[in-house]
C-alpha positions, 0 to 999 in steps of 0.5 A: 108482288107480295108474299102469299101468306103475308100480302103486306111484305113483297116478295122475294122469290118464287116457290120451285114447286107450287110456283108462288110468289113467297117473301124471305121468311116463307121461303127455304133453299134446298140445294139451290132452289127456294121452296115454301115452308107448306111444300118443303114436306111434298119435296122432302117426300118425293125426294125419299120416295125417288131415291127409294124406287131407284134403288137396284134389287139384288137377287143372290143365287148362291147354288153350286152344281160343281161334283169335284171328282179326282181321277188319278190316270196315272196311277205311276206318277209322282210330285205333281203328275211327273212320272216315277223314275225306274229303280233299274235304270238308276241302277245301271246307270250307276254301275255305269259310274264305276266306268268313269262316267259318275253321277248320271244316276243322279242326273236321271231321277233329277239330282242335276247339282249333285250328278254334276258334282259326282260326274266331275269328281268321278262319283265323289271317287266311287265313295259316294257312288258306292254308297247310291249303289247300296241305297239303290239297291236297299230301296232308300234312293229317292228321287228329286221329288223325295218318291222311292223308285219304282 
């Protein structure tokens, strides 16, 4: 069997596209397959068209119909929705501190650590209880979130 282009030369392989025999000078190897130089352009065009056809169509729809509304249902809430503490309750608990149970008012507003210290030291020898009493009455006493008492 001789080459289709060179009848005097023996064929070295067959073109994978057209199936005709060709010599080694007329064949080109592409990804392990042999193609004749005449059909190589057709093979590349078909590969390009099939690659373009296999690309997915991407549709991006970016709409936001979210109507954010912030309704503050708990108007008496402090930081992160924590309920606000009562000034009257804190005042009563502070006065109980003079009976030997100091620090209860601090535990009530969320200041547990300093409340335990006041409890163990009898309100820091009543000086801390007096300072807190004045702060509660003047409106300067705050809960653990820094919110004033109501």
